[in-house]
C-alpha positions as CSV (number, residue, x, y, z in Angstrom):
1,M,168.9,16.9,39.3
2,A,167.0,19.1,41.6
3,E,167.8,19.2,45.3
4,Q,166.0,16.5,47.2
5,A,167.1,17.2,50.8
6,T,165.2,19.6,53.1
7,Y,167.1,22.5,54.6
8,T,167.0,21.7,58.4
9,H,167.4,25.3,59.7
10,G,164.9,27.1,57.4
11,H,165.1,30.9,57.0
12,H,163.6,32.2,60.2
13,A,164.9,35.5,61.5
14,S,166.8,33.6,64.2
15,V,168.7,31.7,61.6
16,L,169.4,34.6,59.3
17,R,170.6,36.6,62.4
18,V,173.3,33.9,62.9
19,H,174.2,33.7,59.3
20,G,174.5,37.5,59.2
21,Q,177.4,37.4,61.6
22,R,179.5,35.3,59.3
23,T,182.4,37.2,57.6
24,A,185.2,36.3,55.3
25,L,187.6,36.5,58.2
26,N,185.6,34.3,60.6
27,S,184.3,31.8,58.1
28,A,186.6,31.7,55.0
29,A,190.1,32.6,56.4
30,F,191.4,29.4,54.9
31,L,190.5,30.6,51.4
32,L,191.7,34.2,51.6
33,P,195.5,33.5,51.0
34,H,194.6,31.9,47.7
35,L,192.7,34.9,46.3
36,Q,194.1,37.3,43.7
37,P,192.7,40.7,42.7
38,H,191.5,39.6,39.3
39,M,189.6,36.4,40.3
40,K,186.0,35.6,39.5
41,I,184.3,33.9,42.4
42,L,181.1,31.9,42.8
43,D,179.7,31.6,46.3
44,I,177.2,28.8,46.5
45,G,174.4,29.0,49.2
46,C,175.4,32.6,50.0
47,G,172.4,33.3,52.2
48,P,172.3,36.9,53.4
49,G,175.6,37.5,51.5
50,T,177.8,38.7,54.4
51,I,180.7,36.4,53.3
52,T,180.1,37.1,49.7
53,V,180.3,40.9,50.0
54,D,183.4,40.5,52.1
55,L,185.1,38.4,49.4
56,A,184.5,41.2,46.9
57,A,187.1,43.3,48.8
58,F,189.7,40.7,48.0
59,V,189.1,40.7,44.3
60,P,188.8,44.4,43.4
61,D,189.6,43.7,39.7
62,G,187.4,40.6,39.5
63,H,183.8,39.7,40.2
64,V,181.8,37.8,42.8
65,T,178.5,36.0,42.3
66,G,176.4,34.8,45.2
67,L,174.0,31.9,44.4
68,E,171.1,31.0,46.7
69,M,168.0,28.7,46.2
70,V,165.7,31.0,48.2
71,G,165.3,34.2,46.4
72,D,163.8,36.2,49.2
73,V,167.0,36.0,51.2
74,L,168.9,37.8,48.4
75,Y,167.1,41.1,49.0
76,G,169.2,41.7,52.1
77,A,172.3,40.5,50.3
78,R,171.8,43.0,47.5
79,A,171.1,45.8,50.0
80,L,174.3,45.0,51.9
81,A,176.4,45.2,48.8
82,E,174.8,48.5,47.8
83,S,175.3,49.9,51.3
84,R,179.0,49.2,50.9
85,G,179.2,50.6,47.4
86,I,180.3,47.3,45.9
87,Q,179.5,47.0,42.2
88,H,181.5,44.0,41.0
89,I,179.0,41.6,42.6
90,D,175.7,40.0,41.7
91,F,173.3,37.7,43.4
92,V,171.2,35.0,41.6
93,T,168.9,32.1,42.4
94,G,169.9,28.6,41.4
95,D,170.3,25.0,42.4
96,A,173.9,23.8,43.1
97,N,173.0,20.4,41.7
98,A,172.7,21.9,38.2
99,L,174.6,25.1,37.9
100,A,173.6,27.3,35.0
101,Y,177.2,28.1,34.0
102,E,179.5,26.8,31.3
103,D,182.5,24.7,32.2
104,G,185.4,26.7,33.5
105,S,183.5,29.8,34.3
106,F,185.1,30.7,37.7
107,D,188.5,31.0,39.2
108,V,187.1,30.1,42.7
109,V,184.0,28.1,43.5
110,F,183.2,28.2,47.2
111,C,180.5,27.0,49.6
112,H,180.1,27.5,53.3
113,Q,177.9,25.2,55.5
114,V,176.0,23.9,52.4
115,L,177.1,20.4,51.7
116,Q,175.8,19.1,55.1
117,H,172.3,20.0,53.9
118,V,172.2,18.5,50.4
119,G,171.2,15.1,49.3
120,D,174.2,14.5,47.0
121,P,177.2,16.4,48.3
122,V,179.5,14.6,45.9
123,G,177.3,15.6,43.0
124,V,177.4,19.2,44.1
125,L,181.2,19.1,44.4
126,K,181.3,17.7,40.9
127,E,179.3,20.7,39.6
128,M,181.6,23.0,41.5
129,R,184.5,21.3,39.9
130,R,182.9,21.5,36.5
131,V,182.4,25.3,36.5
132,C,185.8,25.9,38.0
133,K,188.6,26.9,35.6
134,K,191.7,24.7,35.1
135,G,194.2,26.0,37.7
136,G,191.3,27.3,39.8
137,I,190.1,26.4,43.3
138,V,187.1,24.6,44.8
139,A,186.7,25.4,48.5
140,A,184.3,24.3,51.2
141,R,183.8,24.6,54.9
142,E,181.4,22.4,56.9
143,S,180.8,22.0,60.6
144,D,180.7,18.7,62.4
145,Y,177.8,18.6,65.0
146,S,179.0,15.5,66.9
147,V,182.2,17.3,68.1
148,F,180.7,20.6,69.3
149,M,182.2,21.3,72.7
150,W,180.6,23.3,75.5
151,Y,180.7,24.2,79.1
152,P,178.8,23.7,81.4
153,E,177.9,20.2,80.4
154,L,174.1,20.5,80.8
155,P,172.4,17.1,80.0
156,G,169.7,18.7,77.8
157,L,172.3,19.9,75.4
158,R,173.3,16.3,74.6
159,K,169.6,15.7,73.9
160,W,169.6,18.6,71.5
161,Q,172.7,17.2,69.8
162,A,171.2,13.8,69.3
163,L,167.9,15.3,68.2
164,Y,169.5,17.5,65.7
165,D,171.3,14.5,64.2
166,Q,168.0,12.7,63.8
167,V,166.2,15.6,62.2
168,A,169.1,16.5,59.8
169,R,169.5,12.9,58.7
170,K,165.8,12.5,58.1
171,N,165.9,15.6,56.0
172,G,168.5,14.0,53.8
173,G,171.7,15.7,55.1
174,E,174.9,14.8,56.8
175,P,175.3,16.8,60.1
176,N,178.9,15.6,60.5
177,A,180.0,16.8,57.0
178,G,183.2,18.3,58.2
179,R,185.0,15.0,58.5
180,H,183.8,13.8,55.1
181,L,184.9,16.7,53.0
182,H,188.3,15.3,51.9
183,V,186.7,12.0,50.9
184,W,183.8,13.7,49.0
185,A,186.3,15.8,47.1
186,R,188.2,12.7,45.9
187,E,184.9,11.1,44.9
188,A,184.1,14.2,43.0
189,G,187.2,13.8,40.8
190,F,190.0,15.6,42.6
191,E,193.3,13.8,43.1
192,S,194.4,13.3,46.7
193,K,197.5,15.4,46.1
194,D,195.3,18.3,45.0
195,V,193.1,18.3,48.2
196,Q,194.3,20.3,51.2
197,S,192.4,19.7,54.5
198,T,192.3,22.0,57.5
199,V,190.1,22.6,60.5
200,S,189.1,25.9,62.2
201,S,186.5,26.7,64.9
202,W,184.1,29.4,65.9
203,C,184.3,30.1,69.6
204,F,181.8,31.9,71.7
205,A,183.3,32.5,75.1
206,T,182.3,35.9,76.4
207,S,179.0,36.5,78.2
208,E,177.7,38.5,75.3
209,E,178.7,35.9,72.7
210,A,177.2,33.0,74.7
211,Q,173.9,34.8,75.3
212,W,173.7,35.6,71.6
213,W,174.3,32.0,70.5
214,S,172.0,30.8,73.3
215,G,169.2,33.1,72.2
216,A,169.4,32.0,68.6
217,W,168.9,28.3,69.5
218,Q,166.2,29.0,72.1
219,E,164.2,30.2,69.1
220,R,165.5,27.8,66.4
221,V,164.4,24.6,68.2
222,L,160.9,25.9,68.4
223,Q,160.6,27.2,64.8
224,P,158.6,25.2,62.2
225,A,161.6,24.3,60.0
226,F,163.2,22.3,62.9
227,A,160.2,21.6,65.2
228,K,158.0,20.2,62.6
229,G,160.5,17.6,61.5
230,A,161.2,16.6,65.1
231,V,157.6,16.3,66.1
232,E,156.1,14.8,63.0
233,N,158.8,12.1,62.8
234,G,158.3,11.2,66.5
235,F,161.8,12.3,67.5
236,A,160.5,14.7,70.2
237,S,157.3,16.2,71.6
238,V,156.5,19.9,71.7
239,E,157.1,19.7,75.5
240,E,160.6,18.2,74.9
241,L,161.5,20.9,72.4
242,Q,160.4,23.5,74.9
243,A,162.6,21.9,77.6
244,I,165.6,22.0,75.2
245,S,164.9,25.6,74.5
246,E,165.0,26.3,78.2
247,V,168.3,24.4,78.6
248,W,169.8,26.7,75.9
249,R,168.6,29.6,78.0
250,Q,170.2,28.3,81.1
251,W,173.4,27.6,79.4
252,G,173.6,31.1,77.9
253,E,173.1,32.7,81.4
254,H,175.9,30.6,83.0
255,E,178.8,32.9,84.0
256,H,181.3,30.5,82.4
257,A,179.4,29.5,79.3
258,F,181.6,28.5,76.4
259,I,181.1,26.7,73.1
260,S,183.4,25.7,70.3
261,I,182.1,24.8,66.9
262,P,184.7,23.1,64.7
263,S,184.5,22.9,60.9
264,G,186.4,20.9,58.4
265,E,187.8,22.8,55.4
266,I,189.1,21.8,51.9
267,I,191.0,23.6,49.2
268,C,190.9,21.6,46.0
269,H,193.1,22.6,43.1
270,K,191.7,21.8,39.7
271,T,194.6,20.5,37.5
Protein backbone atom coordinates (compact mmCIF):
# COMPACT_ATOMS: atom_id res chain seq x y z
CA MET A 1 0.00 0.00 0.00
CA ALA A 2 1.32 3.43 -0.95
CA GLU A 3 1.23 6.34 1.50
CA GLN A 4 -2.15 8.07 1.50
CA ALA A 5 -1.53 10.91 3.96
CA THR A 6 -0.11 14.30 2.97
CA TYR A 7 3.02 15.52 4.71
CA THR A 8 1.82 18.60 6.60
CA HIS A 9 5.15 20.43 6.76
CA GLY A 10 6.36 20.00 3.19
CA HIS A 11 10.03 20.47 2.35
CA HIS A 12 10.41 24.23 2.31
CA ALA A 13 13.80 25.59 3.36
CA SER A 14 12.34 26.71 6.71
CA VAL A 15 11.35 23.10 7.43
CA LEU A 16 14.65 21.57 6.34
CA ARG A 17 16.48 24.17 8.42
CA VAL A 18 14.74 22.84 11.54
CA HIS A 19 15.25 19.21 10.54
CA GLY A 20 18.90 19.94 9.93
CA GLN A 21 19.41 20.80 13.60
CA ARG A 22 18.39 17.31 14.71
CA THR A 23 21.18 15.06 15.92
CA ALA A 24 21.46 11.61 17.43
CA LEU A 25 22.04 13.22 20.83
CA ASN A 26 19.08 15.61 20.80
CA SER A 27 16.64 13.36 18.95
CA ALA A 28 17.65 9.71 19.48
CA ALA A 29 19.35 9.61 22.88
CA PHE A 30 16.86 6.95 24.03
CA LEU A 31 18.14 4.61 21.30
CA LEU A 32 21.90 5.11 21.67
CA PRO A 33 22.47 2.81 24.71
CA HIS A 34 21.08 -0.09 22.68
CA LEU A 35 23.47 0.28 19.74
CA GLN A 36 26.45 -2.00 19.19
CA PRO A 37 29.36 -1.44 16.77
CA HIS A 38 28.37 -4.19 14.32
CA MET A 39 24.70 -3.26 13.89
CA LYS A 40 22.88 -2.62 10.64
CA ILE A 41 20.41 0.28 10.98
CA LEU A 42 17.50 1.48 8.84
CA ASP A 43 16.44 5.09 9.48
CA ILE A 44 12.99 5.66 7.97
CA GLY A 45 12.00 9.18 6.92
CA CYS A 46 15.58 10.36 7.34
CA GLY A 47 15.10 13.78 5.69
CA PRO A 48 18.38 15.71 5.43
CA GLY A 49 20.18 12.84 7.18
CA THR A 50 21.65 14.62 10.19
CA ILE A 51 20.46 11.94 12.63
CA THR A 52 21.32 9.18 10.17
CA VAL A 53 24.90 10.35 9.72
CA ASP A 54 25.31 10.70 13.48
CA LEU A 55 24.10 7.13 14.02
CA ALA A 56 26.86 5.86 11.76
CA ALA A 57 29.43 6.90 14.35
CA PHE A 58 27.87 4.46 16.84
CA VAL A 59 28.09 1.47 14.46
CA PRO A 60 31.61 1.75 12.98
CA ASP A 61 31.62 -1.94 12.01
CA GLY A 62 28.04 -1.93 10.78
CA HIS A 63 26.01 -0.01 8.22
CA VAL A 64 23.30 2.66 8.18
CA THR A 65 20.64 3.19 5.51
CA GLY A 66 18.55 6.35 5.38
CA LEU A 67 15.21 6.00 3.60
CA GLU A 68 13.13 8.96 2.42
CA MET A 69 10.13 9.34 0.11
CA VAL A 70 11.33 12.63 -1.37
CA GLY A 71 14.52 11.97 -3.30
CA ASP A 72 15.56 15.62 -3.65
CA VAL A 73 16.13 15.87 0.11
CA LEU A 74 18.75 13.13 -0.08
CA TYR A 75 21.27 15.20 -2.05
CA GLY A 76 22.04 17.12 1.11
CA ALA A 77 22.13 13.93 3.19
CA ARG A 78 24.68 12.32 0.89
CA ALA A 79 26.78 15.48 0.85
CA LEU A 80 26.77 15.57 4.65
CA ALA A 81 27.97 11.96 4.89
CA GLU A 82 30.69 12.64 2.33
CA SER A 83 31.84 15.77 4.16
CA ARG A 84 32.36 13.68 7.30
CA GLY A 85 34.13 10.91 5.45
CA ILE A 86 31.51 8.31 6.36
CA GLN A 87 31.42 5.40 3.94
CA HIS A 88 29.34 2.76 5.74
CA ILE A 89 26.10 4.58 4.89
CA ASP A 90 23.69 4.88 1.99
CA PHE A 91 20.51 6.84 1.26
CA VAL A 92 17.58 5.50 -0.77
CA THR A 93 14.07 6.53 -1.74
CA GLY A 94 11.19 4.36 -0.65
CA ASP A 95 7.77 4.11 1.02
CA ALA A 96 7.64 2.84 4.59
CA ASN A 97 4.28 1.21 3.89
CA ALA A 98 6.02 -1.33 1.65
CA LEU A 99 9.73 -1.60 2.46
CA ALA A 100 11.82 -3.16 -0.30
CA TYR A 101 13.76 -5.39 2.08
CA GLU A 102 13.56 -9.04 3.05
CA ASP A 103 12.35 -10.10 6.45
CA GLY A 104 14.96 -9.69 9.17
CA SER A 105 17.30 -7.42 7.20
CA PHE A 106 18.26 -4.97 9.99
CA ASP A 107 19.32 -5.03 13.63
CA VAL A 108 17.65 -1.69 14.30
CA VAL A 109 14.75 -0.04 12.47
CA PHE A 110 14.19 3.55 13.56
CA CYS A 111 11.95 6.46 12.65
CA HIS A 112 11.81 9.97 14.03
CA GLN A 113 8.77 12.26 13.71
CA VAL A 114 7.35 10.11 10.91
CA LEU A 115 4.40 8.11 12.27
CA GLN A 116 2.43 11.27 13.04
CA HIS A 117 2.34 12.02 9.32
CA VAL A 118 1.32 8.65 7.85
CA GLY A 119 -2.15 7.30 7.19
CA ASP A 120 -1.49 3.90 8.76
CA PRO A 121 1.08 4.13 11.56
CA VAL A 122 0.35 0.60 12.73
CA GLY A 123 0.95 -0.68 9.21
CA VAL A 124 4.29 1.14 9.04
CA LEU A 125 5.30 -0.31 12.42
CA LYS A 126 4.37 -3.77 11.12
CA GLU A 127 6.72 -3.23 8.18
CA MET A 128 9.44 -1.99 10.52
CA ARG A 129 8.94 -5.11 12.63
CA ARG A 130 9.03 -7.35 9.57
CA VAL A 131 12.41 -6.12 8.33
CA CYS A 132 13.89 -6.19 11.84
CA LYS A 133 15.90 -9.25 12.84
CA LYS A 134 14.79 -11.49 15.68
CA GLY A 135 16.49 -10.05 18.74
CA GLY A 136 16.61 -6.63 17.10
CA ILE A 137 14.99 -3.31 17.95
CA VAL A 138 12.24 -1.16 16.43
CA ALA A 139 12.41 2.40 17.78
CA ALA A 140 10.33 5.52 17.22
CA ARG A 141 10.07 9.05 18.59
CA GLU A 142 7.04 11.28 17.97
CA SER A 143 6.00 14.67 19.30
CA ASP A 144 2.60 15.47 20.80
CA TYR A 145 1.36 18.86 19.65
CA SER A 146 -1.38 19.25 22.25
CA VAL A 147 1.13 19.39 25.13
CA PHE A 148 3.61 21.91 23.75
CA MET A 149 4.39 24.35 26.55
CA TRP A 150 5.50 27.94 26.04
CA TYR A 151 5.95 31.29 27.72
CA PRO A 152 4.61 33.93 27.33
CA GLU A 153 1.08 32.65 26.79
CA LEU A 154 0.18 34.70 23.71
CA PRO A 155 -3.42 33.93 22.60
CA GLY A 156 -2.45 33.58 18.96
CA LEU A 157 -0.23 30.59 19.73
CA ARG A 158 -3.24 28.61 20.92
CA LYS A 159 -4.91 29.50 17.63
CA TRP A 160 -1.86 28.13 15.83
CA GLN A 161 -2.02 24.95 17.92
CA ALA A 162 -5.69 24.37 17.11
CA LEU A 163 -5.15 25.17 13.44
CA TYR A 164 -2.21 22.80 13.17
CA ASP A 165 -4.35 20.04 14.65
CA GLN A 166 -7.05 20.66 12.05
CA VAL A 167 -4.68 20.72 9.09
CA ALA A 168 -2.68 17.68 10.20
CA ARG A 169 -5.81 15.59 10.75
CA LYS A 170 -7.26 16.67 7.41
CA ASN A 171 -3.99 15.51 5.83
CA GLY A 172 -4.52 12.07 7.36
CA GLY A 173 -2.07 12.28 10.26
CA GLU A 174 -2.16 12.13 14.06
CA PRO A 175 -0.53 15.26 15.54
CA ASN A 176 -0.59 13.77 19.05
CA ALA A 177 1.24 10.62 18.00
CA GLY A 178 3.58 10.62 21.01
CA ARG A 179 0.88 9.33 23.36
CA HIS A 180 -0.19 6.59 20.94
CA LEU A 181 3.17 4.93 20.26
CA HIS A 182 2.99 2.20 22.88
CA VAL A 183 -0.50 1.20 21.73
CA TRP A 184 0.42 1.23 18.05
CA ALA A 185 3.43 -0.98 18.82
CA ARG A 186 1.21 -3.59 20.45
CA GLU A 187 -1.25 -3.43 17.57
CA ALA A 188 1.72 -4.00 15.24
CA GLY A 189 2.51 -7.30 16.93
CA PHE A 190 4.84 -6.51 19.83
CA GLU A 191 4.10 -7.97 23.25
CA SER A 192 3.54 -5.47 26.05
CA LYS A 193 6.56 -6.80 27.93
CA ASP A 194 8.76 -6.04 24.91
CA VAL A 195 7.76 -2.36 24.58
CA GLN A 196 9.62 0.25 26.62
CA SER A 197 8.11 3.76 26.70
CA THR A 198 9.87 6.99 27.61
CA VAL A 199 9.45 10.73 27.06
CA SER A 200 12.00 13.42 26.28
CA SER A 201 11.69 17.03 25.22
CA TRP A 202 13.37 19.64 23.11
CA CYS A 203 13.66 22.91 24.97
CA PHE A 204 14.38 26.31 23.42
CA ALA A 205 15.04 28.77 26.22
CA THR A 206 17.82 31.16 25.24
CA SER A 207 17.09 34.26 23.18
CA GLU A 208 18.96 32.79 20.22
CA GLU A 209 17.08 29.49 20.40
CA ALA A 210 13.68 31.16 20.74
CA GLN A 211 14.32 33.50 17.82
CA TRP A 212 15.48 30.59 15.68
CA TRP A 213 12.33 28.53 16.42
CA SER A 214 10.14 31.60 16.06
CA GLY A 215 11.67 32.47 12.70
CA ALA A 216 11.05 29.00 11.36
CA TRP A 217 7.35 29.07 12.23
CA GLN A 218 6.89 32.61 10.99
CA GLU A 219 7.75 31.18 7.58
CA ARG A 220 6.17 27.75 7.86
CA VAL A 221 2.62 28.92 8.52
CA LEU A 222 2.73 30.96 5.31
CA GLN A 223 4.29 28.33 3.06
CA PRO A 224 2.08 26.39 0.60
CA ALA A 225 2.39 22.99 2.30
CA PHE A 226 0.63 24.32 5.40
CA ALA A 227 -1.17 27.45 4.20
CA LYS A 228 -2.89 25.75 1.27
CA GLY A 229 -4.44 23.11 3.51
CA ALA A 230 -5.54 25.72 6.03
CA VAL A 231 -7.12 28.08 3.50
CA GLU A 232 -8.64 25.60 1.02
CA ASN A 233 -10.33 23.66 3.81
CA GLY A 234 -11.73 26.81 5.37
CA PHE A 235 -9.77 26.48 8.60
CA ALA A 236 -8.16 29.93 8.31
CA SER A 237 -7.91 32.90 5.98
CA VAL A 238 -4.68 34.27 4.54
CA GLU A 239 -5.05 37.22 6.93
CA GLU A 240 -5.40 34.89 9.91
CA LEU A 241 -2.27 33.01 8.87
CA GLN A 242 -0.40 36.28 8.62
CA ALA A 243 -1.60 37.18 12.12
CA ILE A 244 -0.34 33.83 13.47
CA SER A 245 3.01 34.41 11.78
CA GLU A 246 3.18 37.79 13.50
CA VAL A 247 2.40 36.21 16.88
CA TRP A 248 5.32 33.84 16.40
CA ARG A 249 7.52 36.87 15.74
CA GLN A 250 6.31 38.60 18.90
CA TRP A 251 6.88 35.46 20.95
CA GLY A 252 10.43 35.03 19.63
CA GLU A 253 11.33 38.61 20.53
CA HIS A 254 10.09 38.35 24.12
CA GLU A 255 12.99 38.51 26.57
CA HIS A 256 11.70 35.46 28.49
CA ALA A 257 10.55 33.34 25.52
CA PHE A 258 10.57 29.61 26.27
CA ILE A 259 9.12 26.54 24.58
CA SER A 260 9.18 22.85 25.46
CA ILE A 261 8.31 20.22 22.83
CA PRO A 262 7.75 16.77 24.37
CA SER A 263 7.99 13.54 22.39
CA GLY A 264 6.94 10.01 23.24
CA GLU A 265 9.49 7.28 22.54
CA ILE A 266 9.36 3.51 22.20
CA ILE A 267 11.99 0.77 22.16
CA CYS A 268 10.42 -2.46 20.92
CA HIS A 269 12.36 -5.72 21.20
CA LYS A 270 11.54 -8.30 18.54
CA THR A 271 11.46 -11.70 20.22
